[in-house]
C-alpha positions as a LaTeX table, in Angstrom:
\begin{tabular}{lrrr}
\hline
Residue & $x$ (\AA) & $y$ (\AA) & $z$ (\AA) \\
\hline
Unk1 & $-22.27$ & 4.29 & 8.87 \\
Unk2 & $-25.34$ & 2.56 & 7.28 \\
Unk3 & $-25.39$ & 5.39 & 4.73 \\
Unk4 & $-21.69$ & 4.81 & 3.95 \\
Unk5 & $-22.17$ & 1.00 & 3.46 \\
Unk6 & $-25.17$ & 1.61 & 1.34 \\
Unk7 & $-23.35$ & 4.03 & $-0.90$ \\
Unk8 & $-20.48$ & 1.54 & $-1.28$ \\
Unk9 & $-22.72$ & $-1.25$ & $-2.27$ \\
Unk10 & $-25.27$ & 0.45 & $-4.47$ \\
Unk11 & $-25.38$ & $-1.15$ & $-7.84$ \\
Unk12 & $-26.31$ & 2.31 & $-9.47$ \\
Unk13 & $-22.97$ & 3.83 & $-8.26$ \\
Unk14 & $-20.94$ & 0.73 & $-9.04$ \\
Unk15 & $-22.13$ & 1.04 & $-12.71$ \\
Unk16 & $-19.25$ & 3.64 & $-13.22$ \\
Unk17 & $-16.87$ & 0.72 & $-12.47$ \\
Unk18 & $-18.05$ & $-1.64$ & $-15.20$ \\
Unk19 & $-15.23$ & $-0.80$ & $-17.46$ \\
Unk20 & $-12.59$ & $-1.46$ & $-14.94$ \\
Unk21 & $-14.32$ & $-4.68$ & $-13.74$ \\
Unk22 & $-14.25$ & $-6.03$ & $-17.34$ \\
Unk23 & $-10.50$ & $-5.15$ & $-17.63$ \\
Unk24 & $-9.74$ & $-6.89$ & $-14.44$ \\
Unk25 & $-11.64$ & $-9.94$ & $-15.22$ \\
Unk26 & $-14.29$ & $-9.64$ & $-12.40$ \\
Unk27 & $-17.13$ & $-11.52$ & $-13.98$ \\
Unk28 & $-19.04$ & $-12.08$ & $-10.82$ \\
Unk29 & $-22.49$ & $-10.26$ & $-10.46$ \\
Unk30 & $-22.43$ & $-6.90$ & $-8.70$ \\
Unk31 & $-24.64$ & $-8.28$ & $-5.99$ \\
Unk32 & $-22.06$ & $-10.98$ & $-5.22$ \\
Unk33 & $-19.08$ & $-8.81$ & $-5.39$ \\
Unk34 & $-20.47$ & $-6.26$ & $-2.77$ \\
Unk35 & $-20.06$ & $-8.73$ & 0.10 \\
Unk36 & $-16.71$ & $-10.28$ & $-0.62$ \\
Unk37 & $-13.80$ & $-10.16$ & 1.89 \\
Unk38 & $-10.03$ & $-10.92$ & 1.32 \\
Unk39 & $-9.54$ & $-13.70$ & 3.87 \\
Unk40 & $-10.85$ & $-15.61$ & 6.88 \\
Unk41 & $-13.05$ & $-18.24$ & 5.36 \\
Unk42 & $-14.96$ & $-15.80$ & 3.04 \\
Unk43 & $-14.99$ & $-15.95$ & $-0.64$ \\
Unk44 & $-12.10$ & $-13.80$ & $-2.06$ \\
Unk45 & $-12.16$ & $-11.38$ & $-4.98$ \\
Unk46 & $-10.76$ & $-13.11$ & $-8.04$ \\
Unk47 & $-7.17$ & $-12.26$ & $-8.68$ \\
Unk48 & $-5.89$ & $-11.05$ & $-12.15$ \\
Unk49 & $-3.87$ & $-13.62$ & $-14.00$ \\
Unk50 & $-0.93$ & $-11.36$ & $-13.90$ \\
Unk51 & 0.20 & $-9.12$ & $-11.06$ \\
Unk52 & 1.71 & $-6.70$ & $-13.58$ \\
Unk53 & $-0.76$ & $-4.58$ & $-15.61$ \\
Unk54 & $-0.45$ & $-4.10$ & $-19.45$ \\
Unk55 & 0.94 & $-0.84$ & $-20.78$ \\
Unk56 & $-1.48$ & 1.85 & $-21.76$ \\
Unk57 & $-1.47$ & 5.51 & $-22.51$ \\
Unk58 & $-0.62$ & 7.22 & $-19.07$ \\
Unk59 & 0.42 & 4.06 & $-17.43$ \\
Unk60 & 3.55 & 5.78 & $-16.02$ \\
Unk61 & 1.28 & 7.78 & $-13.45$ \\
Unk62 & $-0.13$ & 4.40 & $-12.03$ \\
Unk63 & 2.62 & 4.04 & $-9.41$ \\
Unk64 & 2.81 & 1.26 & $-6.85$ \\
Unk65 & 5.93 & 2.12 & $-5.12$ \\
Unk66 & 8.47 & 5.11 & $-4.71$ \\
Unk67 & 11.80 & 5.23 & $-2.88$ \\
Unk68 & 14.76 & 7.74 & $-2.43$ \\
Unk69 & 18.23 & 6.16 & $-3.06$ \\
Unk70 & 21.37 & 6.92 & $-4.74$ \\
Unk71 & 20.54 & 10.69 & $-4.69$ \\
Unk72 & 17.36 & 10.26 & $-6.71$ \\
Unk73 & 13.75 & 9.38 & $-6.73$ \\
Unk74 & 12.91 & 5.88 & $-8.04$ \\
Unk75 & 9.32 & 5.08 & $-9.05$ \\
Unk76 & 7.63 & 1.96 & $-10.20$ \\
Unk77 & 4.50 & 1.75 & $-12.26$ \\
Unk78 & 2.01 & $-1.20$ & $-12.02$ \\
Unk79 & 3.06 & $-2.03$ & $-15.65$ \\
Unk80 & 6.40 & $-2.99$ & $-14.23$ \\
Unk81 & 8.33 & 0.12 & $-15.55$ \\
Unk82 & 10.98 & 1.45 & $-13.23$ \\
Unk83 & 12.44 & 5.00 & $-13.67$ \\
Unk84 & 14.01 & 7.69 & $-11.79$ \\
Unk85 & 14.16 & 11.55 & $-11.43$ \\
Unk86 & 17.12 & 13.40 & $-10.09$ \\
Unk87 & 16.33 & 16.59 & $-8.20$ \\
Unk88 & 16.97 & 19.70 & $-10.27$ \\
Unk89 & 16.51 & 17.73 & $-13.51$ \\
Unk90 & 13.29 & 17.84 & $-15.59$ \\
Unk91 & 13.64 & 14.45 & $-17.19$ \\
Unk92 & 12.44 & 10.95 & $-16.03$ \\
Unk93 & 14.93 & 8.26 & $-16.99$ \\
Unk94 & 13.58 & 4.71 & $-17.62$ \\
Unk95 & 15.74 & 1.90 & $-16.38$ \\
Unk96 & 16.55 & $-0.81$ & $-18.92$ \\
Unk97 & 15.97 & $-4.06$ & $-17.16$ \\
Unk98 & 15.76 & $-7.47$ & $-18.76$ \\
Unk99 & 12.37 & $-8.15$ & $-17.17$ \\
Unk100 & 9.51 & $-6.28$ & $-15.80$ \\
Unk101 & 9.83 & $-5.14$ & $-12.17$ \\
Unk102 & 7.18 & $-6.15$ & $-9.69$ \\
Unk103 & 8.39 & $-4.35$ & $-6.39$ \\
Unk104 & 11.00 & $-2.00$ & $-5.33$ \\
Unk105 & 12.69 & $-1.23$ & $-1.98$ \\
Unk106 & 16.01 & 0.22 & $-0.50$ \\
Unk107 & 18.66 & $-2.24$ & 0.68 \\
Unk108 & 21.84 & $-0.91$ & 2.00 \\
Unk109 & 21.18 & 2.56 & 0.78 \\
Unk110 & 20.73 & 1.28 & $-2.87$ \\
Unk111 & 17.61 & 0.37 & $-4.90$ \\
Unk112 & 16.53 & $-3.14$ & $-5.14$ \\
Unk113 & 13.82 & $-4.62$ & $-7.45$ \\
Unk114 & 12.28 & $-8.01$ & $-7.80$ \\
Unk115 & 11.70 & $-8.96$ & $-11.51$ \\
Unk116 & 10.26 & $-11.68$ & $-13.58$ \\
Unk117 & 9.06 & $-12.47$ & $-17.09$ \\
Unk118 & 5.35 & $-11.83$ & $-17.26$ \\
Unk119 & 3.46 & $-15.08$ & $-17.84$ \\
Unk120 & 6.41 & $-17.58$ & $-17.28$ \\
Unk121 & 5.94 & $-17.89$ & $-13.61$ \\
Unk122 & 8.93 & $-20.12$ & $-13.06$ \\
Unk123 & 11.26 & $-17.80$ & $-10.95$ \\
Unk124 & 11.89 & $-14.39$ & $-9.71$ \\
Unk125 & 15.06 & $-12.42$ & $-9.91$ \\
Unk126 & 16.23 & $-10.01$ & $-7.16$ \\
Unk127 & 18.39 & $-7.28$ & $-8.69$ \\
Unk128 & 20.39 & $-4.62$ & $-6.84$ \\
Unk129 & 21.81 & $-1.43$ & $-8.23$ \\
Unk130 & 25.19 & $-0.21$ & $-6.93$ \\
Unk131 & 27.84 & 2.02 & $-8.58$ \\
Unk132 & 25.60 & 2.76 & $-11.41$ \\
Unk133 & 24.87 & $-0.88$ & $-12.64$ \\
Unk134 & 22.40 & $-3.53$ & $-11.80$ \\
Unk135 & 23.50 & $-7.03$ & $-10.65$ \\
Unk136 & 21.71 & $-10.19$ & $-9.75$ \\
Unk137 & 21.48 & $-10.75$ & $-6.04$ \\
Unk138 & 19.47 & $-13.86$ & $-6.06$ \\
Unk139 & 17.03 & $-16.08$ & $-7.93$ \\
Unk140 & 13.89 & $-17.56$ & $-6.30$ \\
Unk141 & 11.85 & $-20.50$ & $-7.48$ \\
Unk142 & 8.10 & $-19.48$ & $-7.81$ \\
Unk143 & 6.84 & $-22.98$ & $-7.24$ \\
Unk144 & 3.41 & $-22.00$ & $-8.64$ \\
Unk145 & 2.89 & $-19.00$ & $-6.31$ \\
Unk146 & 2.13 & $-15.44$ & $-7.25$ \\
Unk147 & 4.41 & $-12.85$ & $-5.78$ \\
Unk148 & 2.59 & $-10.36$ & $-3.69$ \\
Unk149 & 5.22 & $-7.95$ & $-2.03$ \\
Unk150 & 8.81 & $-7.36$ & $-1.10$ \\
Unk151 & 10.14 & $-5.74$ & 2.14 \\
Unk152 & 13.79 & $-4.61$ & 2.83 \\
Unk153 & 14.95 & $-4.66$ & 6.35 \\
Unk154 & 18.29 & $-3.70$ & 7.69 \\
Unk155 & 19.97 & $-7.05$ & 6.92 \\
Unk156 & 17.43 & $-9.10$ & 4.96 \\
Unk157 & 14.92 & $-9.01$ & 2.15 \\
Unk158 & 11.48 & $-10.61$ & 2.61 \\
Unk159 & 9.27 & $-11.76$ & $-0.16$ \\
Unk160 & 5.64 & $-12.55$ & 0.43 \\
Unk161 & 3.80 & $-14.98$ & $-2.01$ \\
Unk162 & 0.33 & $-16.38$ & $-1.99$ \\
Unk163 & 1.59 & $-19.36$ & 0.04 \\
Unk164 & 5.08 & $-18.49$ & 1.52 \\
Unk165 & 7.10 & $-16.08$ & 3.30 \\
Unk166 & 10.75 & $-16.16$ & 2.00 \\
Unk167 & 13.67 & $-14.57$ & 3.82 \\
Unk168 & 16.81 & $-13.82$ & 1.75 \\
Unk169 & 19.82 & $-13.22$ & 4.00 \\
Unk170 & 22.96 & $-12.95$ & 1.86 \\
Unk171 & 23.25 & $-16.35$ & 0.01 \\
Unk172 & 20.74 & $-18.06$ & 2.36 \\
Unk173 & 17.10 & $-18.52$ & 1.60 \\
Unk174 & 14.53 & $-19.72$ & 4.43 \\
Unk175 & 10.86 & $-20.27$ & 3.69 \\
Unk176 & 7.84 & $-20.43$ & 5.96 \\
Unk177 & 4.53 & $-21.86$ & 4.60 \\
Unk178 & 1.48 & $-19.66$ & 5.38 \\
Unk179 & $-1.23$ & $-21.16$ & 7.55 \\
Unk180 & $-3.70$ & $-20.05$ & 4.73 \\
Unk181 & $-3.16$ & $-18.96$ & 1.28 \\
Unk182 & $-3.42$ & $-15.13$ & 0.47 \\
Unk183 & $-5.22$ & $-13.96$ & $-2.68$ \\
Unk184 & $-3.03$ & $-12.40$ & $-5.38$ \\
Unk185 & $-3.05$ & $-8.85$ & $-6.58$ \\
Unk186 & $-4.40$ & $-7.02$ & $-3.53$ \\
Unk187 & $-1.39$ & $-6.34$ & $-1.27$ \\
Unk188 & $-0.83$ & $-2.71$ & $-0.87$ \\
Unk189 & 1.95 & $-2.18$ & 1.64 \\
Unk190 & 4.26 & $-4.61$ & 3.66 \\
Unk191 & 6.19 & $-3.98$ & 6.81 \\
Unk192 & 8.63 & $-6.46$ & 8.47 \\
Unk193 & 9.72 & $-6.74$ & 12.06 \\
Unk194 & 12.07 & $-9.34$ & 13.56 \\
Unk195 & 9.26 & $-11.78$ & 14.47 \\
Unk196 & 6.22 & $-10.57$ & 12.48 \\
Unk197 & 5.39 & $-9.54$ & 8.88 \\
Unk198 & 2.50 & $-7.13$ & 8.49 \\
Unk199 & 0.45 & $-6.86$ & 5.26 \\
Unk200 & $-1.80$ & $-3.85$ & 4.45 \\
Unk201 & $-4.54$ & $-4.68$ & 1.87 \\
Unk202 & $-6.45$ & $-2.23$ & $-0.38$ \\
Unk203 & $-9.48$ & $-3.40$ & $-2.16$ \\
Unk204 & $-10.80$ & $-0.01$ & $-2.57$ \\
Unk205 & $-14.42$ & 0.45 & $-1.56$ \\
Unk206 & $-14.46$ & $-3.16$ & $-0.27$ \\
Unk207 & $-11.92$ & $-2.32$ & 2.34 \\
Unk208 & $-8.91$ & $-4.67$ & 2.81 \\
Unk209 & $-7.62$ & $-4.25$ & 6.29 \\
Unk210 & $-4.41$ & $-5.51$ & 8.03 \\
Unk211 & $-2.82$ & $-9.08$ & 8.28 \\
Unk212 & $-0.11$ & $-10.21$ & 10.55 \\
Unk213 & 2.15 & $-13.11$ & 9.69 \\
Unk214 & 4.37 & $-15.02$ & 12.26 \\
Unk215 & 7.76 & $-15.24$ & 10.79 \\
Unk216 & 8.39 & $-18.51$ & 12.58 \\
Unk217 & 5.05 & $-20.45$ & 12.18 \\
Unk218 & 3.53 & $-18.84$ & 9.21 \\
Unk219 & 0.32 & $-18.23$ & 10.99 \\
Unk220 & $-1.78$ & $-15.54$ & 9.25 \\
Unk221 & $-4.00$ & $-13.42$ & 11.59 \\
Unk222 & $-6.51$ & $-10.82$ & 10.65 \\
Unk223 & $-6.08$ & $-7.66$ & 12.76 \\
Unk224 & $-9.29$ & $-5.62$ & 13.17 \\
Unk225 & $-11.73$ & $-4.02$ & 15.83 \\
Unk226 & $-15.15$ & $-2.78$ & 15.42 \\
Unk227 & $-15.83$ & $-0.69$ & 18.51 \\
Unk228 & $-19.40$ & 0.26 & 17.60 \\
Unk229 & $-20.59$ & $-2.90$ & 16.01 \\
Unk230 & $-21.90$ & $-1.03$ & 13.02 \\
Unk231 & $-21.53$ & $-2.37$ & 9.52 \\
Unk232 & $-18.38$ & $-0.35$ & 8.77 \\
Unk233 & $-17.49$ & 0.54 & 12.49 \\
Unk234 & $-13.87$ & 1.31 & 13.20 \\
Unk235 & $-11.17$ & 1.86 & 14.20 \\
Unk236 & $-10.04$ & $-0.91$ & 11.79 \\
Unk237 & $-12.56$ & $-2.84$ & 9.71 \\
Unk238 & $-11.48$ & $-5.34$ & 7.24 \\
Unk239 & $-14.56$ & $-4.96$ & 5.04 \\
Unk240 & $-14.48$ & $-1.18$ & 4.79 \\
Unk241 & $-10.90$ & 0.16 & 5.55 \\
Unk242 & $-8.08$ & $-0.03$ & 2.99 \\
Unk243 & $-4.67$ & 0.07 & 4.73 \\
Unk244 & $-2.13$ & 2.07 & 2.75 \\
Unk245 & 0.85 & 2.41 & 4.94 \\
Unk246 & 2.50 & 0.61 & 7.98 \\
Unk247 & 5.42 & 1.77 & 10.20 \\
Unk248 & 6.66 & 1.12 & 13.68 \\
Unk249 & 5.39 & 3.58 & 16.30 \\
Unk250 & 8.53 & 5.76 & 17.33 \\
Unk251 & 7.47 & 6.10 & 20.98 \\
Unk252 & 6.10 & 2.53 & 21.65 \\
Unk253 & 8.42 & $-0.28$ & 20.80 \\
Unk254 & 6.60 & $-3.35$ & 19.50 \\
Unk255 & 3.62 & $-1.49$ & 18.23 \\
Unk256 & 2.80 & $-0.31$ & 14.58 \\
Unk257 & 0.76 & 2.30 & 13.11 \\
Unk258 & $-1.36$ & 1.92 & 10.03 \\
Unk259 & $-2.81$ & 4.56 & 7.65 \\
Unk260 & $-6.35$ & 3.97 & 6.56 \\
Unk261 & $-7.72$ & 5.85 & 3.55 \\
Unk262 & $-10.30$ & 5.75 & 0.72 \\
Unk263 & $-11.68$ & 8.28 & $-1.53$ \\
Unk264 & $-14.82$ & 6.98 & $-3.07$ \\
Unk265 & $-17.25$ & 9.84 & $-3.82$ \\
Unk266 & $-16.24$ & 11.03 & $-0.22$ \\
Unk267 & $-13.00$ & 10.52 & 1.75 \\
Unk268 & $-12.70$ & 8.56 & 4.89 \\
Unk269 & $-9.65$ & 7.50 & 6.89 \\
Unk270 & $-7.60$ & 7.66 & 10.03 \\
Unk271 & $-4.30$ & 6.53 & 11.58 \\
Unk272 & $-4.57$ & 3.55 & 13.99 \\
Unk273 & $-2.08$ & 2.12 & 16.52 \\
Unk274 & $-1.75$ & $-1.69$ & 16.75 \\
Unk275 & $-0.10$ & $-3.38$ & 19.80 \\
Unk276 & $-0.49$ & $-7.16$ & 19.60 \\
Unk277 & $-4.20$ & $-7.77$ & 19.06 \\
Unk278 & $-5.21$ & $-4.31$ & 20.56 \\
Unk279 & $-6.25$ & $-1.63$ & 18.01 \\
Unk280 & $-7.02$ & 1.89 & 18.91 \\
Unk281 & $-7.54$ & 5.11 & 16.92 \\
Unk282 & $-4.51$ & 7.37 & 17.11 \\
Unk283 & $-5.50$ & 10.20 & 14.84 \\
Unk284 & $-8.36$ & 11.48 & 12.53 \\
Unk285 & $-9.48$ & 14.83 & 11.17 \\
Unk286 & $-12.66$ & 15.96 & 9.65 \\
Unk287 & $-12.30$ & 16.71 & 6.03 \\
Unk288 & $-12.21$ & 20.34 & 5.30 \\
Unk289 & $-12.75$ & 21.02 & 9.03 \\
Unk290 & $-16.44$ & 20.26 & 9.25 \\
Unk291 & $-18.28$ & 17.03 & 9.60 \\
Unk292 & $-20.10$ & 17.06 & 6.26 \\
Unk293 & $-23.02$ & 14.80 & 5.88 \\
Unk294 & $-23.59$ & 13.77 & 9.42 \\
Unk295 & $-21.45$ & 11.72 & 11.82 \\
Unk296 & $-21.06$ & 8.16 & 12.99 \\
Unk297 & $-21.53$ & 6.63 & 16.47 \\
Unk298 & $-17.80$ & 6.52 & 17.03 \\
Unk299 & $-17.61$ & 10.39 & 16.80 \\
Unk300 & $-16.05$ & 10.39 & 13.31 \\
Unk301 & $-17.59$ & 12.48 & 10.58 \\
Unk302 & $-18.93$ & 10.80 & 7.49 \\
Unk303 & $-16.16$ & 12.75 & 5.49 \\
Unk304 & $-12.67$ & 12.39 & 7.20 \\
Unk305 & $-9.26$ & 12.86 & 5.81 \\
Unk306 & $-7.95$ & 9.75 & 3.93 \\
Unk307 & $-4.42$ & 8.78 & 4.60 \\
Unk308 & $-2.11$ & 7.11 & 2.01 \\
Unk309 & 1.27 & 6.74 & 3.57 \\
Unk310 & 3.31 & 6.82 & 6.82 \\
Unk311 & 6.96 & 7.48 & 7.70 \\
Unk312 & 8.93 & 7.82 & 10.91 \\
Unk313 & 11.98 & 9.34 & 12.45 \\
Unk314 & 13.45 & 8.93 & 15.95 \\
Unk315 & 10.46 & 10.40 & 17.77 \\
Unk316 & 8.00 & 11.60 & 15.26 \\
Unk317 & 5.24 & 9.76 & 13.18 \\
Unk318 & 4.45 & 11.41 & 9.73 \\
Unk319 & 1.38 & 10.67 & 7.76 \\
Unk320 & 0.40 & 11.86 & 4.36 \\
Unk321 & $-3.33$ & 12.76 & 3.77 \\
Unk322 & $-5.18$ & 14.06 & 0.71 \\
Unk323 & $-4.80$ & 17.57 & 2.17 \\
Unk324 & $-1.36$ & 17.67 & 3.59 \\
Unk325 & 1.37 & 16.08 & 5.67 \\
Unk326 & 0.56 & 15.59 & 9.32 \\
Unk327 & 3.20 & 15.30 & 12.21 \\
Unk328 & 1.68 & 13.18 & 14.86 \\
Unk329 & 2.63 & 12.99 & 18.48 \\
Unk330 & 2.05 & 10.43 & 21.08 \\
Unk331 & $-0.92$ & 12.33 & 22.52 \\
Unk332 & $-2.73$ & 12.23 & 19.17 \\
Unk333 & $-2.35$ & 15.78 & 18.21 \\
Unk334 & $-0.84$ & 16.80 & 14.89 \\
Unk335 & 0.91 & 19.65 & 13.18 \\
Unk336 & $-0.14$ & 20.00 & 9.51 \\
Unk337 & 2.05 & 21.11 & 6.57 \\
Unk338 & 0.16 & 21.93 & 3.42 \\
Unk339 & 0.97 & 19.83 & 0.28 \\
Unk340 & 3.55 & 21.56 & $-1.96$ \\
Unk341 & 3.16 & 22.60 & $-5.54$ \\
Unk342 & 3.68 & 19.57 & $-7.79$ \\
Unk343 & 5.55 & 19.63 & $-11.11$ \\
Unk344 & 5.01 & 17.23 & $-13.97$ \\
Unk345 & 8.14 & 15.44 & $-15.13$ \\
Unk346 & 7.77 & 12.66 & $-17.73$ \\
Unk347 & 4.04 & 12.32 & $-17.08$ \\
Unk348 & 4.51 & 12.02 & $-13.40$ \\
Unk349 & 3.52 & 14.82 & $-10.72$ \\
Unk350 & 6.12 & 15.16 & $-8.03$ \\
Unk351 & 7.75 & 17.64 & $-5.60$ \\
Unk352 & 11.24 & 17.90 & $-4.23$ \\
Unk353 & 10.25 & 21.07 & $-2.22$ \\
Unk354 & 10.27 & 19.48 & 1.26 \\
Unk355 & 13.61 & 18.84 & 2.99 \\
Unk356 & 12.47 & 15.66 & 4.70 \\
Unk357 & 10.48 & 14.12 & 1.93 \\
Unk358 & 9.77 & 13.71 & $-1.80$ \\
Unk359 & 6.07 & 13.64 & $-2.80$ \\
Unk360 & 4.70 & 11.82 & $-5.72$ \\
Unk361 & 1.13 & 11.46 & $-7.15$ \\
Unk362 & $-0.27$ & 8.20 & $-8.20$ \\
Unk363 & $-3.38$ & 7.28 & $-10.05$ \\
Unk364 & $-3.25$ & 3.66 & $-9.12$ \\
Unk365 & $-6.19$ & 3.84 & $-6.76$ \\
Unk366 & $-8.50$ & 4.53 & $-9.59$ \\
Unk367 & $-8.35$ & 0.84 & $-10.30$ \\
Unk368 & $-10.14$ & 0.18 & $-7.09$ \\
Unk369 & $-12.21$ & 3.20 & $-6.33$ \\
Unk370 & $-13.69$ & 6.28 & $-7.86$ \\
Unk371 & $-10.91$ & 8.69 & $-6.78$ \\
Unk372 & $-8.25$ & 10.97 & $-8.25$ \\
Unk373 & $-4.55$ & 11.10 & $-7.71$ \\
Unk374 & $-3.36$ & 10.42 & $-4.16$ \\
Unk375 & 0.00 & 11.26 & $-2.73$ \\
Unk376 & 2.99 & 8.92 & $-1.90$ \\
Unk377 & 5.33 & 10.02 & 0.93 \\
Unk378 & 9.03 & 9.26 & 0.28 \\
Unk379 & 11.47 & 9.79 & 2.97 \\
Unk380 & 14.81 & 11.12 & 1.82 \\
Unk381 & 17.14 & 8.61 & 3.52 \\
\hline
\end{tabular}
């Protein structure tokens, strides 16, 4: 683990990131950036002025969200471009919205987006598509906040900002102030339950970890556990583990599963189970079936499969890794399905070959680590 931490923090290896640091406005010295955390009294990485990236050649493949609704795949780039692909057609259709879209989810079986005019910052607009047309569902005052994420539950939409948790239930809006502010631009995946709101953070080689927000009090709690005491010891380490997916555990009510994954020179990752404040490893797999480069004290190899998404059905947990789709059972064993062949449509690599899921490749992780494209798992429901 010391080797892993050293690799992540070496100035010589980080030099390859100088261009991306300049684009993101990260002007701090490399020696300072190496030790930064996201929350908990530590200095935070500086947030970009805008949560939406500028358009550039190839930006359509830098995807932040993908859902399946209205019989088609909907995909959102980090430049705020929303588009869709219908199975059996070789075209990608760009949606004409009056503003850039920041986040995307499915509400009542239809796609929903939150939009705003980049740079204005006065309010956000919730837009819902039904019967082939977009309509305004709500407008929300920004009050100086940055918007971080949106989550759609069965009967409400939740927005997370740097200072607030906002529930939208029909025409009613309710707000809870967070116990401490969150930094902008780093939220990777949200997951709402009736009483809690979970936030997965991805800061690339600097980790990210998991936060839990109490819906009633707004208290923000860092969820982590370092069983070995090592610098990057798991199963869930805020300083070293990006969290890329969160779902409820099918066989254990009240618990969630989180996908950990990073590809930075070598991959590492696992799937963890969180019940209250208790964290345990649920599944991991050596990358390419051999513990290349040595192993850690918690019996994980230096190179392990990185996971980038989770889904669930009645009794099954699904995880997508860099080498396949994993069907994980309550005993921690898994059946693995190889990734299908991808087809490029409108600059995006995707596959409709599997009956349960659509798969999409995104390049967005290249903004935070030295990695290639990674898969997004999109349930067909």
